[in-house]
N, C-alpha and C positions, 0 to 999 in steps of 0.2 A: 371268075367266069362271070360277065355281064349281069346286070339285072333283067330278066325278061320283061318285069312290066315296064319297062318304060321304051321296050318295040311296038309298034303299032298292031293295033288287032289286025289277024290276019296275017300277018307274017312269018312263016313257016319256020324261020328260027325261032322266034316268038315260043311258038307252040314246043321247038324240041328242049329250048330251055327251060320252058316249064315242066318238062316231061321229067328233065335232071335234076333241079329244084325240089320238086313236088315230094319227090319217092326215093328217098335216101334208100338205095336197096344195097345186098350185100350176103353173097352168097360165097363159101369155100368148096369147092367143087375136087376132090381128092380120089381119086378112082383105086387106088391102092388100099384105104383109110376102107371105104367101100366094101373092097374084096376082103378084107380082114372079119369084117364085120358080119359079113354075110356067111362066110364059111363058122364062126362064132354062132350064129342062130341054127343053121343047121343041124350041129353037133349037139344043140341042146335040144330040139323039136324030138320027142320019143314016139308020135303017134301018127302025124303026117309030117308032109314035106311042104314047103313052098309051094313044088309044081303039082301035088297031088292035091291042095286045097283049091286050086281053079279046076280040076278034074271032077270034081263033085259036083253035078248040077244042083242049086240051088233052088230052093221054089221058084215058079215062074215069078219075073219079077212085074212090078205094077208099071201101064205106059209112064207114069211118072212118080218118082218118088225126089222129095226134098225134107231136108234133116230138120229142117229149122223151126219146124212147129214144135219138135222137142225141146230146143232152147228156149223158145219164146213163152211155151208152157212153164220153165224156172225162171224164166229172166222176161217178163214182157217190155220192158225197156231199154234191151239189147240195139246198140247201135255200133255202127264199125268203128276204128279206132282210128288213132292220128297217130304213124309211127313217126318216131321224133329222131331216129338216126338208123344205121343200117342192120337193123335188127330184126328183119323182115323176116329171117327163118324163124325166129322164136315166136313173132306174129302168128305164121302157121303152125306151129308145131301147138302150142296153145289152144287155137283156135280149136283143133281137133282135136285136142284132151277135153274141150270145153262142151262140144257137140256129142262126143263117143259119153261123156261124163251124164248128159241131158239124156239122150236114148237110154242109157242105164238104168236112170232111173225110174223109167216108165215101163222098161222092158220087164224088169224085176220088180217091181209093186214096191218098192222103198219109200217108207215111211220118213226118212230122215230128211231134212233141208236140203237144199240144192244149197251146196257147198261154195257158189260163187264162181267168177271168172277166176284164170289160172295167172298167174302172176309173170307177167313177161318178162321184166327183168331178170327174175330169180331162173326162168327156165334159159335166159341168154346166158346167163354166169354158168349152168350147170351143164350147156354146151359147149362151152369152149375152154372149161375149166376144169370144174370137178368131172368130168367126161370121160379128160386125157390126165387123173391122176392128180389134180389140182395144182399144176404147174403152171403160174401167170402164165397171161398172154396178153402179149403186147405189139399182136401183128395187124392192128388196125382193124377196123368195123369190118361184121360178117360171118356167117355162121354156117355149119356144115350140113346138111340133110341128114347124113350117115348118123353124125355127132347128136342131132335133134331128137334120132331115132334112140342111138344108146343111151342119152340120158333120161329119157323118158322109162326105161327098161330098169338102169342101173341106181339113178338120182332120186324119180320120182319128181314129182312137182309141188310146188306151194300155190294154193289161193291167193287171191288178195285180201288183203286184210292186216290186222296188226296183231303181233307176236310177241310172248315174252314179256306180259306188263306194258304192252307199248312200246319198250325198247325198238322194234323195227316195226316201221309203219310202210305195210305195202299195200294200201288199199288201192292206192289207183296210179296208174301208169303215169310217168313223168315225162310229157311231154318233151320237154328239153334234151330227152335222152341221158342224159347224167347218171340215171340208175344204172341204166344199161351200160353205159360204158364202164362206171363202177365194176358193176359185178363181173360183165365181161372180161376185164382184164384181171380182176382180184380173187373173183368168184364169189359164190354166196357163202354170208357168215355161218362160219361154223357149225355155232349155235343152232341153223335152223337147218341142217341135213337130217338129224335124224327124223322133223317133221315130216320134210319134203319125202322122204325114206317111206312113210306110210302109204303113200300115194305114186305106188310104181303100178307102171303098166307091166302086161306078162307076153307080150309077144308083139313085132313087129315087121312087116312083110313089104319090099318093096314091090311097086305096081308099076307093070311095064308098058302097060297096052286098055285102051276103052273098057273090052269087054271087062278085063280084070276089075276094074274100077266099078263098071256096073255092078258087077255080084258082092261089091264088098258094099258099096254105098245100100243095095238094095236089103242087106243085113245090118244094116245102122252104122258101117263104118265109114267115117270121113276120110280123106286124105290130103294130106299134106303134101301140094303139088310146088315142085321148083325143078327151073330148069334154066340156063345159061341166056337162052331166047324164048322167054316166056312172053307170050302174046298178054297185055293189056289192053283192055277195051275202054274206048272214050263214049263211045256212044250203042245202042241196039236197035236195030232194025224194026219192021211192024210185028214181028214175029217174035221177040225178046232177044234173039240172037244178036252176037258181037260183032260191030264192024267199027270201024278207023283204028285200028289197033297198031301200038307201037310195042316193040320188045326190049325186055329189059334181063338182067339176070335176076329174077326175081321170085320170091316164095308166097303161094298164095294157096287157096282150099278149093277141092272140089268137091260141093255138097249137097248134089241130087244128080239126075240125071230124067231124060224125057224122049221118048220113041220117036213121036210124030212132031213136026210133018220131017224133021232130019235128026236123026238121035244127036245127043248131045249131053254135056255134064255142064253145069249151072258151078259156076268160077265167081268167088268171091276174093277180092280185094282189100285194100285201105291204105292210108296214106296221107297228108297232107292236102287237104282242100280237095281230095280224090273225088268224082261223081261221076257215076256213068247217069248220059240221060239219053232219052226215047222209051219208047213202049215197054212196058214189063208185060212179062208172062209168068204165071198166071194172072189176071185180072186183078187177083185178091192178093197177091205178092204184098207185105209190109213195105211203105216206103223205105227204111232203115233198111231192109235188105236192097231192095231194087237198085238203091242208091251206090251200093259197091258192087253189084253182081249183073251178068252175064253168061247166055247159053254160048258153050263153045262147042261148034260142030266137032263128031266122032273124030274126024279127020284131021281137025286141029290138036283133038285132045292127044290123037296117037305118036303126033311129033313132039309133041311134049312128054310125054310119058317113055315112050322108047330112049329117051334119052338117059332114062333109068337115075333119076332123083329124087321119086318121087314115094310116098312112105304112108302104110295105114296102120295104127296104132289098134292095141285091144284090151281090154282087161282081163281075159281069158287066155291059156295057153290054146295054141291052134285056129284061131278064129271061127268059132262055132256058127253054127248056121243059125239065124235069128229067124222069125217072122214079124214083122213088122204092122201097125195097126193101121188100117186104112187113113188115120189123120196123117200118114207122112204122105200119102200124095192128093190129099184137098186140104188146104191151108184152112178153110173155113169146117171142116168137120174137129177141129183138134178140141181133145177136152181137156180139163187141168190137169198136169199133172200133182200140183200142189194142191191140199184144201185147203 
């Protein structure tokens, strides 16, 4: 592929090549795998089925809810990442886990410290190797949304940090993608698996339309969003809605919703040099969030979600109804989670 930087600014081919070079996407979409996993989850549910979950009316949603105040309270310096290889599914899964943990700290009034961000490389290994019995995977880059859900439930996850007398240093993401490549082929070191197992989710559910997404987010459950033709926005209009989209087989996240003037979900992305320009909404949205997000109208969200590759995770079985504090609907009203 030619270097896009050598082409003149404004050349459509330059934008196309930049898109391809800046965002090494990678999804594996296996319908049979998804069907088997859904069947196994249905067999484990004792109280409600996935269908019943969305028949139970939750508390009336606020006009706008954004889950990031919880994450910024736990980690004020959070910023979007720099994806180094085709491990977007791990990025998406880990970001959902990070937000879920931050919300849980607040709602449970827990006194423990923020455990830190989830290790993307470890999750990439879990979803490609351990989730399938530990067999090495030499099939090239990419991860399965279904396998990511399976890994969150069966393998658990590791937080960024040093383990076992500093033998394993997962303190930061390797931007070269080298560690993701190693773990994605051979799996996570055996010695770390028992540690990850103490951080398992208890439930996962397939999200198939906008209304389901709103109900989940209004109860503090972020969504790992994946699709083979997923819109990725370069710009925002005057009201903060995404414009100038291109599409790729990519995994991102839905982390908020708004009801006016057009119903929409807040979509978050990452990647080398990735940046969304244009007016942000609400006006007090932190710049590091605005840099990687845009509001996607409900109609576009439905087209993505109806492809049935997006998941939400929960730390409790059956996704219990939860009432979020008003801080979730006003970034200026956030109260610290950690003293």
